[in-house]
TORKE-973174 format. One record per residue (C-alpha): residue in three letters; x, y, z. Coordinates in steps of 0.25 Angstrom, whole numbers, padded with zeros to 4 digits, always signed. Layout:
% TORKE-973174
AlaXYZ
...
% end
This chain:
% TORKE-973174
Met-0001+0001+0001
Gln+0005+0013-0004
Gln+0009+0023+0007
Gln+0000+0036+0006
Ser+0011+0048+0012
Arg+0007+0054+0023
Lys+0005+0068+0015
Ser-0006+0060+0008
Val-0013+0056+0019
Lys-0025+0065+0023
Asp-0023+0068+0036
Leu-0033+0065+0047
Phe-0032+0079+0055
Glu-0036+0088+0042
Lys-0047+0092+0048
Ala-0044+0096+0060
Ala-0033+0105+0054
Leu-0043+0111+0045
Tyr-0052+0115+0057
Thr-0050+0129+0061
Lys-0063+0136+0065
Pro-0059+0133+0078
Asp-0048+0143+0077
Glu-0053+0151+0066
Phe-0064+0155+0078
Lys-0052+0157+0089
Arg-0045+0166+0081
Ala-0058+0176+0080
Gly-0061+0174+0095
Leu-0074+0165+0090
Tyr-0072+0153+0097
Pro-0082+0149+0105
Tyr-0081+0135+0108
Phe-0074+0128+0120
Thr-0076+0141+0129
Glu-0069+0134+0143
Phe-0077+0137+0157
Ser-0069+0136+0169
Arg-0082+0133+0178
Ala-0097+0135+0183
Ser-0099+0150+0189
Asp-0102+0150+0202
Ser-0113+0161+0203
Ala-0121+0153+0193
Glu-0126+0140+0185
Ser-0126+0145+0173
Glu-0113+0153+0173
Val-0098+0148+0170
Ile-0084+0155+0172
Leu-0076+0155+0159
Gly-0062+0162+0163
Asp-0065+0168+0176
Arg-0080+0175+0168
Pro-0094+0171+0172
Ile-0101+0167+0161
Met-0116+0164+0159
Met-0118+0151+0151
Phe-0127+0150+0142
Gly-0123+0140+0135
Ser-0124+0127+0142
Asn-0133+0114+0143
Asn-0134+0115+0158
Tyr-0149+0118+0156
Leu-0151+0114+0170
Gly-0139+0122+0175
Leu-0137+0109+0183
Thr-0120+0108+0180
Thr-0120+0118+0193
His-0129+0113+0201
Pro-0123+0111+0216
Glu-0130+0095+0216
Val-0128+0091+0201
Arg-0114+0095+0205
Ala-0114+0090+0219
Ala-0118+0074+0214
Ala-0107+0074+0204
Val-0097+0076+0213
Glu-0102+0067+0223
Ala-0103+0055+0210
Val-0089+0056+0210
Ser-0086+0057+0223
Gln-0092+0042+0224
Tyr-0090+0036+0212
Gly-0079+0043+0204
Thr-0076+0053+0193
Gly-0078+0040+0184
Cys-0082+0026+0181
Ser-0070+0023+0170
Gly-0079+0013+0162
Ser-0091+0010+0155
Arg-0105+0010+0161
Met-0105-0005+0157
Leu-0093-0009+0164
Asn-0087+0000+0176
Gly-0096+0012+0174
Thr-0110+0010+0180
Met-0113+0015+0191
Asp-0127+0019+0201
Leu-0123+0033+0197
His-0126+0029+0181
Val-0137+0020+0186
Arg-0144+0029+0192
Leu-0144+0039+0181
Glu-0150+0032+0173
Ser-0159+0028+0182
Glu-0162+0044+0183
Leu-0162+0047+0168
Ala-0174+0035+0166
Arg-0181+0042+0177
Phe-0180+0055+0171
Met-0181+0052+0157
Lys-0194+0043+0161
Arg-0186+0030+0153
Glu-0183+0016+0155
Ala-0169+0019+0155
Ala-0157+0029+0155
Leu-0142+0029+0150
Val-0132+0037+0154
Phe-0120+0039+0144
Gly-0106+0049+0148
Thr-0112+0060+0136
Gly-0124+0063+0131
Phe-0117+0063+0117
Gln-0113+0048+0120
Thr-0126+0047+0123
Asn-0132+0050+0110
Phe-0122+0044+0103
Gly-0123+0030+0111
Ala-0138+0031+0111
Leu-0140+0033+0096
Ala-0128+0026+0091
Thr-0133+0013+0099
Ile-0150+0012+0100
Thr-0149+0014+0083
Gln-0145+0003+0075
Lys-0141+0002+0059
Gly-0158+0001+0054
Asp-0162+0011+0063
Val-0161+0026+0060
Ile-0161+0037+0068
Val-0169+0048+0064
Ala-0163+0060+0070
Asp-0165+0077+0070
Arg-0153+0085+0064
Asn-0151+0094+0076
Ile-0149+0081+0082
His-0135+0082+0092
Ala-0122+0077+0088
Ser-0124+0065+0098
Ile-0136+0059+0092
Leu-0131+0063+0078
Asp-0118+0056+0082
Gly-0126+0043+0089
Cys-0135+0042+0076
Leu-0123+0042+0066
Ala-0116+0030+0076
Ser-0126+0023+0076
Phe-0129+0013+0062
Ala-0143+0016+0061
Lys-0145+0028+0049
Thr-0149+0043+0055
Gln-0158+0051+0047
Arg-0158+0064+0052
Phe-0174+0074+0050
Arg-0171+0090+0050
His-0174+0099+0063
Asn-0188+0093+0071
Asp-0191+0093+0059
Met-0203+0082+0057
Ala-0206+0079+0044
Asp-0193+0078+0041
Leu-0193+0067+0053
Glu-0205+0063+0048
Glu-0200+0059+0035
Ile-0189+0051+0040
Leu-0194+0044+0048
Ala-0206+0037+0036
Asn-0194+0033+0029
Leu-0188+0026+0037
Gln-0189+0008+0034
Ala-0197+0002+0045
Asp-0186-0006+0049
Glu-0178+0006+0053
Gly-0177+0008+0067
Arg-0179+0023+0070
Leu-0174+0036+0080
Ile-0177+0048+0079
Ala-0166+0055+0087
Val-0169+0071+0092
Asp-0162+0080+0103
Gly-0174+0084+0112
Ile-0168+0097+0112
Phe-0158+0104+0101
Ser-0146+0105+0108
Met-0142+0119+0099
Glu-0157+0122+0092
Gly-0162+0122+0106
Asp-0177+0115+0101
Thr-0183+0102+0104
Ala-0188+0091+0096
Asn-0200+0088+0091
Leu-0201+0077+0100
Pro-0218+0078+0100
Glu-0218+0076+0084
Ile-0206+0067+0083
Ala-0212+0056+0092
Arg-0225+0055+0084
Leu-0216+0053+0071
Ala-0209+0044+0081
Arg-0219+0037+0083
Asn-0227+0036+0070
Tyr-0212+0031+0062
Gly-0208+0021+0074
Ala-0196+0030+0078
Arg-0190+0029+0092
Ile-0187+0042+0098
Tyr-0170+0049+0103
Val-0171+0061+0110
Asp-0159+0069+0116
Glu-0161+0077+0127
Ala-0150+0082+0132
His-0155+0097+0131
Ala-0168+0094+0138
Ile-0166+0086+0147
Gly-0168+0095+0161
Val-0175+0105+0150
Leu-0186+0100+0144
Gly-0199+0093+0150
Arg-0206+0095+0159
Glu-0199+0086+0169
Gly-0187+0088+0162
Arg-0184+0076+0153
Gly-0183+0083+0139
Thr-0189+0086+0127
Ala-0198+0073+0127
Glu-0203+0075+0140
His-0203+0090+0135
Phe-0213+0086+0122
Gly-0221+0073+0131
Val-0216+0063+0123
Glu-0206+0058+0131
Arg-0213+0043+0129
Glu-0211+0041+0115
Val-0195+0046+0114
Asp-0187+0033+0115
Ile-0172+0037+0119
Val-0168+0050+0127
Met-0155+0056+0128
Gly-0150+0065+0136
Thr-0137+0072+0142
Phe-0132+0076+0155
Ser-0124+0089+0151
Lys-0135+0099+0149
Ser-0147+0097+0161
Leu-0142+0086+0167
Ala-0127+0094+0172
Ser-0118+0083+0167
Ile-0113+0076+0157
Gly-0119+0064+0149
Gly-0129+0055+0145
Phe-0140+0047+0144
Ile-0153+0042+0136
Ala-0167+0034+0143
Ala-0175+0026+0135
Arg-0181+0010+0136
Arg-0174+0003+0146
Asp-0170-0005+0133
Val-0165+0005+0124
Ile-0155+0009+0135
Glu-0151-0006+0139
Tyr-0149-0007+0123
Ile-0140+0005+0122
Lys-0133+0005+0136
His-0128-0010+0131
His-0124-0005+0117
Ser-0119+0009+0115
Arg-0105+0009+0114
Pro-0104+0024+0118
Phe-0110+0020+0130
Val-0105+0007+0133
Tyr-0089+0011+0129
Ser-0090+0025+0138
Ala-0087+0026+0152
Ser-0098+0029+0162
Leu-0102+0043+0165
Ala-0095+0049+0176
Pro-0102+0048+0190
Ala-0103+0064+0192
Asn-0109+0065+0179
Ala-0119+0054+0182
Ala-0123+0061+0197
Ala-0125+0074+0191
Ala-0135+0072+0180
Leu-0141+0062+0192
Lys-0142+0075+0199
Ala-0145+0084+0189
Ile-0159+0074+0186
Glu-0163+0075+0200
Ile-0161+0092+0199
Ile-0169+0091+0184
Glu-0181+0084+0192
Arg-0182+0093+0205
Glu-0179+0107+0197
Pro-0187+0109+0185
His-0189+0123+0187
Arg-0173+0124+0182
Arg-0178+0118+0168
His-0191+0129+0169
His-0182+0138+0171
Leu-0172+0135+0160
Leu-0185+0136+0150
Ser-0190+0150+0156
Met-0174+0156+0153
Ser-0174+0149+0140
Arg-0187+0156+0134
Arg-0186+0167+0140
Leu-0172+0168+0132
Arg-0177+0162+0121
Gly-0187+0174+0120
Glu-0177+0183+0123
Leu-0164+0180+0113
Val-0176+0181+0102
Ser-0184+0192+0105
Met-0170+0199+0103
Gly-0169+0195+0088
Phe-0157+0183+0092
Arg-0162+0171+0084
Leu-0164+0158+0091
Ile-0165+0145+0083
Glu-0180+0140+0079
Asn-0186+0128+0076
Ala-0199+0124+0067
Thr-0204+0118+0080
Ala-0211+0120+0093
Phe-0202+0115+0098
Asp-0191+0125+0101
Gly-0189+0138+0112
Ile-0190+0128+0123
Thr-0177+0124+0127
Pro-0165+0134+0135
Ile-0157+0131+0121
Leu-0156+0145+0114
Pro-0149+0144+0101
Val-0148+0159+0095
Val-0144+0158+0081
Ile-0131+0168+0074
Asp-0129+0160+0061
Asp-0114+0163+0061
Glu-0104+0155+0067
Val-0094+0167+0069
Leu-0107+0177+0075
Val-0110+0166+0085
Cys-0097+0164+0091
Arg-0094+0181+0092
Phe-0109+0180+0099
Phe-0104+0169+0108
Trp-0091+0177+0112
Glu-0099+0190+0113
Leu-0110+0181+0123
Met-0096+0177+0130
Asn-0094+0190+0133
Glu-0107+0194+0138
Gly-0104+0182+0148
Val-0113+0172+0140
Tyr-0109+0160+0136
Thr-0116+0153+0124
Asn-0117+0142+0115
Pro-0109+0145+0100
Val-0114+0134+0090
Leu-0110+0134+0077
Ala-0115+0127+0065
Pro-0116+0114+0060
Ala-0119+0113+0076
Val-0133+0121+0070
Ala-0140+0124+0060
His-0137+0140+0064
Ser-0125+0143+0074
Leu-0130+0148+0085
Ile-0130+0152+0100
Arg-0135+0143+0108
Ile-0139+0149+0121
Ser-0144+0137+0132
Cys-0151+0141+0144
Met-0150+0135+0159
Ala-0157+0134+0172
Thr-0149+0142+0179
His-0148+0155+0170
Thr-0156+0165+0176
Asp-0164+0178+0173
Gln-0152+0184+0172
His-0144+0176+0165
Ala-0156+0177+0156
Glu-0153+0191+0153
Arg-0138+0192+0153
Leu-0139+0182+0143
Leu-0150+0191+0134
Glu-0141+0204+0136
Ala-0129+0197+0129
Met-0136+0191+0119
Arg-0143+0205+0115
Lys-0128+0209+0116
Val-0121+0200+0109
Gly-0134+0200+0098
Lys-0134+0214+0094
Lys-0118+0215+0094
Leu-0118+0206+0084
Glu-0129+0209+0075
Ile-0137+0197+0079
Ile-0147+0206+0085
Gln-0153+0219+0085
% end
């Protein structure tokens, strides 16, 4: 075999050498990512410290403000004292503690399901569950705006994946109607779409699933603790819990920790538990994380006023921002505008970065989100239950000032 010269062979790292966009934005003083915070503020759960400066946090998914709750902190510390910092093994072998079993039991009870299964991260949860429960000969029908972890789970499975236009029920029905009878079908959606802030049209999805024999998988990561009379998410909010087959949630939002879970019928959980490679071949959730999530569930049930205040604050800010002249993402459904995610469309990635840094100068942290992560580049504002009227006034004043300075509003 003729040996190829080194110069004639494509360099695997060529793509990395050509990727200069972050450096270009850094040179322009506009790079908005990997901001280093040193700690939470001592004075307010909704503030963080950047260097030695307090910054008002409007870019966190800590919707109920529980990550700094003294009971959650104490539960995590106690777990480290009792169990150590980790299990150094998978759940199947040496990594299952009574703490994991108790957490799964509580999650199943809280979500009103037969059983639950805990994974190490939210991404791993979607990836591991979807890649396992669907197989060759099955079809996953997924919303175009699903989270990357859902998409990667679809791609990792041997099932065929078809995407329907975001919240377009006619498009979903057309896909379902054209599937073959011998194809198992799973509809996969986010309950709350993390960037757009709208919800899946679950009542209509449930109707179509009944008509076409499909199962339903809902990622409730941004909805648990936020929507529903008891905080179980969008399925509870729309009254279709019995028609949703698998619910997924993360601990890194309202549950004040890290990790994720699915809840479903017991046989479905047992199948995934023994076949999901990301679950079987990963070390188990750290004790502190499990204990923090357990305590957060308790507080969610005990303190519904947190959820009520969060949604009230979100409705107020949405209305005020629209009145100022900002364009918030509007969707062709009646199901948006009820979540704590406020996506302010800028539609120019350089302007988004300038807007982000101008807000930072005013002491406000938000999320700059650039295409192709979303269809429109935007500033994503997320509310927390610990935000006060004073926080809201400071945010609105900063938005008004920066919006006028950058000529986004009049």
